[in-house]
C-alpha positions in Angstrom: 34.8 0.3 7.8 37.1 1.8 10.5 36.9 2.0 14.2 36.0 5.7 14.0 32.9 5.1 11.8 31.5 2.0 13.5 28.1 2.2 15.0 27.3 5.0 12.6 23.6 4.2 13.1 23.9 5.9 16.5 22.3 3.4 18.9 25.3 1.8 20.5 24.3 -1.6 19.1 26.7 -3.7 17.1 24.3 -3.9 14.2 21.9 -1.5 12.5 18.6 -2.4 14.2 15.4 -2.2 12.2 13.4 -1.9 15.5 15.5 1.1 16.6 15.1 2.8 13.2 11.3 2.5 13.5 11.4 4.0 17.0 13.3 6.9 15.7 11.1 7.3 12.6 7.8 7.2 14.4 8.8 8.2 17.9 7.5 5.0 19.5 7.8 1.3 19.5 6.2 -0.5 16.5 5.1 -4.1 16.2 4.1 -6.0 13.0 0.7 -7.6 12.9 0.5 -10.4 10.3 -2.4 -10.7 7.8 -3.4 -13.6 5.6 -5.4 -12.0 2.8 -6.1 -15.3 1.0 -3.5 -15.0 -1.7 -1.8 -18.0 -3.4 1.4 -18.1 -5.4 2.3 -18.5 -9.1 4.5 -21.3 -8.0 1.5 -23.2 -6.6 -1.4 -22.4 -8.9 0.2 -23.6 -12.1 1.3 -20.2 -13.5 4.9 -21.2 -12.9 4.5 -24.5 -11.3 2.8 -26.6 -8.6 3.8 -27.4 -5.1 5.6 -24.2 -4.3 9.2 -23.8 -3.2 10.6 -27.0 -1.7 11.0 -25.5 1.8 7.7 -23.8 2.0 4.7 -24.4 4.3 3.1 -21.1 5.2 1.5 -22.7 8.3 5.0 -22.8 9.8 5.2 -19.0 10.2 1.7 -17.6 10.0 0.1 -16.9 13.5 -3.0 -18.7 14.4 -5.1 -15.5 14.3 -4.3 -15.1 10.6 -7.1 -16.8 8.6 -8.4 -15.5 5.3 -12.0 -16.1 6.3 -11.6 -13.1 8.7 -11.6 -9.6 7.3 -8.3 -7.6 7.3 -9.7 -5.4 10.1 -10.5 -8.4 12.3 -7.1 -10.0 11.8 -5.4 -6.7 12.7 -7.5 -6.4 15.9 -6.8 -10.1 16.8 -3.1 -9.5 16.2 -3.1 -6.4 18.3 -4.7 -8.2 21.2 -2.2 -11.1 20.8 0.8 -8.7 20.7 -0.4 -6.7 23.6 -0.1 -9.8 25.8 3.3 -10.7 24.4 4.9 -7.3 23.7 3.4 -4.9 26.2 5.5 -2.0 25.1 4.1 -1.8 21.5 2.4 1.5 20.9 1.7 1.3 17.2 1.4 -1.4 14.5 2.4 -2.2 11.0 0.0 -4.3 9.0 2.2 -7.1 7.6 0.7 -8.8 4.5 2.7 -12.0 5.1 1.1 -15.2 3.8 2.1 -16.3 0.3 2.4 -13.6 -2.5 0.7 -10.4 -1.4 0.9 -8.6 -4.7 -0.6 -11.5 -6.7 -3.9 -9.9 -7.8 -5.2 -7.0 -9.8 -3.9 -3.7 -8.6 -7.4 -2.4 -7.8 -8.1 -5.3 -5.5 -4.8 -5.0 -3.8 -5.1 -1.3 -3.1 -8.5 -1.9 -1.5 -7.0 -4.5 0.9 -4.1 -2.2 1.7 -6.5 0.7 2.3 -8.5 -1.4 4.7 -5.4 -2.0 6.8 -4.4 1.6 6.9 -7.9 2.6 8.0 -7.4 0.9 11.3 -6.6 3.6 13.9 -3.7 1.7 15.4 -1.9 1.0 12.1 1.0 3.3 11.2 1.8 1.7 7.9 2.0 -1.5 5.8 4.6 -4.0 4.9 3.9 -6.2 1.9 5.7 -9.6 1.5 5.9 -10.8 -2.1 8.0 -12.4 -4.8 10.4 -10.4 -7.1 8.5 -11.7 -10.2 5.0 -10.6 -9.0 5.0 -6.8 -8.8 3.8 -4.7 -11.7 4.8 -1.1 -12.5 1.1 -0.1 -12.1 1.0 -1.3 -8.5 4.4 0.2 -7.6 3.2 3.6 -9.0 0.0 3.4 -6.8 2.1 2.4 -3.8 4.4 5.3 -4.4 1.4 7.7 -4.2 0.2 5.9 -1.0 3.7 6.3 0.5 3.4 10.1 0.4 1.0 9.8 3.4 1.8 6.4 5.0 4.7 4.2 5.7 4.9 1.6 2.9 7.6 -1.1 2.6 7.9 -4.0 0.0 9.7 -7.1 1.2 11.0 -9.4 -1.5 11.7 -13.1 -0.9 15.2 -13.3 -2.5 16.3 -16.4 -0.4 19.6 -16.9 -2.2 21.9 -15.0 -4.7 22.7 -18.3 -6.4 20.7 -19.3 -9.5 21.7 -22.9 -9.0 20.2 -22.8 -5.5 17.1 -21.1 -6.7 16.5 -23.8 -9.3 17.1 -26.5 -6.8 14.5 -25.1 -4.4 12.0 -24.6 -7.2 11.9 -20.9 -6.6 10.7 -20.1 -10.2 12.8 -17.0 -10.8 16.5 -16.2 -11.0 18.6 -13.7 -9.0 18.6 -11.2 -11.8 14.8 -11.0 -11.4 15.3 -10.0 -7.7 17.8 -7.4 -8.6 15.5 -5.8 -11.1 12.5 -5.8 -8.8 14.5 -4.1 -6.0 15.8 -1.5 -8.4 12.5 -0.5 -9.9 10.9 -0.4 -6.4 13.6 1.8 -5.0 13.4 4.0 -8.1 9.9 4.9 -7.1 11.0 6.0 -3.6 9.6 3.0 -1.8 11.4 1.4 1.1 12.5 -2.1 0.1 13.5 -5.1 2.2 14.6 -8.7 1.4 14.6 -12.2 2.9 17.5 -14.6 2.8 17.6 -18.2 4.0 20.9 -19.6 5.4 21.6 -23.3 5.1 19.8 -24.2 1.9 21.2 -27.5 0.4 24.2 -27.1 -1.8 25.3 -23.8 -0.3 28.6 -23.8 1.6 29.4 -21.5 4.5 31.9 -19.7 2.4 29.3 -19.0 -0.3 26.8 -17.6 2.2 29.4 -15.3 3.7 30.5 -14.1 0.2 26.9 -13.3 -0.7 27.1 -10.4 1.7 29.0 -8.5 -0.9 26.3 -9.1 -3.5 23.5 -8.1 -1.2 25.4 -5.0 0.0 25.5 -3.8 -3.6 21.7 -3.7 -3.7 19.8 -0.6 -2.7 17.9 -2.3 0.1 16.6 -0.7 3.3 16.4 -3.8 5.4 17.2 -7.5 5.5 15.7 -10.5 7.1 17.7 -13.6 7.6 16.5 -17.0 8.8 17.9 -20.4 9.2 16.7 -23.2 7.0 14.0 -25.2 9.0 12.8 -28.5 7.8 9.0 -28.3 7.9 6.6 -31.3 7.8 5.0 -31.9 4.5 7.6 -30.1 2.4 9.6 -31.6 -0.3 12.8 -30.4 1.4 12.0 -32.4 4.5 11.6 -35.5 2.3 14.8 -34.6 0.5 16.6 -34.5 3.8 15.3 -37.9 4.9 16.5 -39.4 1.7 19.9 -37.7 1.7 20.9 -36.0 4.9 24.5 -35.7 3.8 23.4 -33.0 1.3 22.5 -30.6 4.1 24.4 -28.4 6.6 22.1 -28.2 9.5 24.0 -25.7 11.7 24.0 -25.9 15.4 22.9 -22.6 17.1 26.5 -21.7 17.9 27.6 -22.4 14.3 24.7 -20.4 12.9 25.4 -17.4 15.1 29.0 -17.3 13.9 27.9 -17.7 10.3 25.4 -14.8 10.6 28.1 -12.6 12.3 30.6 -13.4 9.5 28.0 -12.4 7.0 27.1 -9.2 8.8 30.7 -8.1 9.2 30.8 -7.9 5.4 27.3 -6.3 5.1 26.7 -2.7 4.2 26.3 -0.9 7.6 23.5 1.3 6.1 21.3 -1.8 5.7 19.0 -2.4 8.7 18.7 -5.9 10.1 15.2 -6.9 10.9 15.8 -10.4 12.2 18.4 -13.2 12.0 16.2 -16.3 12.6 12.8 -17.8 12.0 10.6 -19.5 14.5 8.2 -22.3 13.4 6.0 -24.2 15.8 7.7 -27.4 17.0 4.7 -29.5 16.0 5.3 -28.5 12.4 9.0 -29.2 12.3 10.6 -32.4 10.9 14.1 -31.3 11.9 16.6 -33.2 13.9 17.8 -30.0 15.6 16.0 -28.7 18.6 17.3 -25.2 19.4 14.3 -24.7 21.8 14.9 -21.0 21.8 12.8 -18.0 20.8 13.9 -15.6 18.1 14.3 -12.6 20.4 16.7 -14.7 22.6 18.7 -15.7 19.4 19.0 -12.0 18.7 20.3 -11.3 22.2 22.9 -14.1 21.8 23.9 -12.6 18.4 24.6 -9.3 20.0 26.5 -10.9 22.9 28.6 -13.0 20.6 29.5 -9.9 18.5 30.6 -8.2 21.7 32.7 -11.3 22.6 34.4 -11.2 19.2 34.8 -7.4 19.3 33.1 -7.0 15.9 30.1 -5.2 14.4 28.1 -5.0 11.2 30.1 -3.7 8.4 33.5 -4.2 10.0 34.9 -5.8 6.9 32.6 -4.1 4.4 34.2 -2.6 1.4 32.2 0.0 -0.5 33.0 -0.9 -4.1 
């Protein structure tokens, strides 16, 4: 990417901002409202295994207002009230089906839940978090029809491009499964996002940076990145206690430079939704204490990019 073509997303930022894209798309600021619809996961209920991924404890990232004993509408309303206190500029909301695997049920039941969310007058669309091995062609076809009238995005937990890492964290699928899921979703005209975790045990800094080339080759609309956080009660936290030498727990400064090195090689057309996760301190079993909110980390990310004179896609090569 040359100097002449940088910032091609037209906002002046040094990265392609997901939030800016939504503002342009809908003409107003949009905020996600999380929903816990009571799903489980095939990696927990015995279909693929038990115990889930070694890093996973959904309590670490699900807001307190998200409880499956409340209806979808009630959770949306609670979330709106929460975000109006925290993000006063939000004008419209996306219903984010976040907890566990939100396509892990019969298509008819799923569409009923999604319809309930879209029926809320403040909701402009839905975002569905799921696994690459848990989406049927039938459901994707129904969502493609829904997307003619509403904003619909599927977000897949890819986590890593390394099959060795995916086995180590007990993910239950390989990277080829993620590639196929993204391709069949995009083929139906659906917007598609992905999640990655930086700092998983066994992955070097160089491997993470090199993975930008692999991710860039996928037809993704957006990308979420978060740092590995050691959460109480997870097998990964126990693994760290038994063998801390097997982990690279980056400092905040190291992590920012790692994300920037990755983003320099990332397709500039891919929107960046976030670059960090934020778990409640009471749930962490992590020797680091960044003591900083995700929005501040994003601000530091932009500042550091400016200091380095770089931007998303600076080293990207379209192969």
